[in-house]
C-alpha positions, 0 to 999 in steps of 0.5 A: 500500500502506498501512503502519501504524506498528509499535513496536519491542520493548525488553525491558529498561526501563533501555534506554528511551533506545532508544525515543527513538533509534527515534523520532528515526530514524523521522523520518529513515528512514520505512521503520523504521515499516513493519517490526517491530523487536525490540531485545534487550540481550544479552552479545555479549562472545564475538562481539566485536561491539557489536550486529547485526541479523537479519531474516526478511521484515518482522521485524527483531531487533537484539541489542545488547551489554548493558554498553555506555555510554549513548553507545555504546548510542545509536551502536550502535542507530543503526548497526543501525537504518540496517541495518534501513532497508537491509534494507527498501530491499533493499541487500544488498552488505555493503561498501556496507551497512557503509560507509553505516552507519559513515559516518552513525552518529557524525553521527546520534548527535551530532544525536540527543544535541543534540536530546535534550540527553542 
């Protein structure tokens, strides 16, 4: 099966760093290139979360709280992109999903920050 690279949609220009995070993560998680990803900054205060991912077939939506610091935005986007990769791989166990995402998010955030000098 041949895959084309899909570009995530970022709806707020102040989150251009999100595209850099996406490119970084694609280097580590090639599955991200095979699905449509929409990233939407929104107020998640009432939900008491920094972000979450929903999906339907190959369309993934990541909502990220709209007032995060740059580092928290990067960490949250990395965490949620790991979930997108897990969706593609078919990993459905919630405990395994969260353990993997939490175990990697800070290491990958630091790698990203070192590569981009943010």
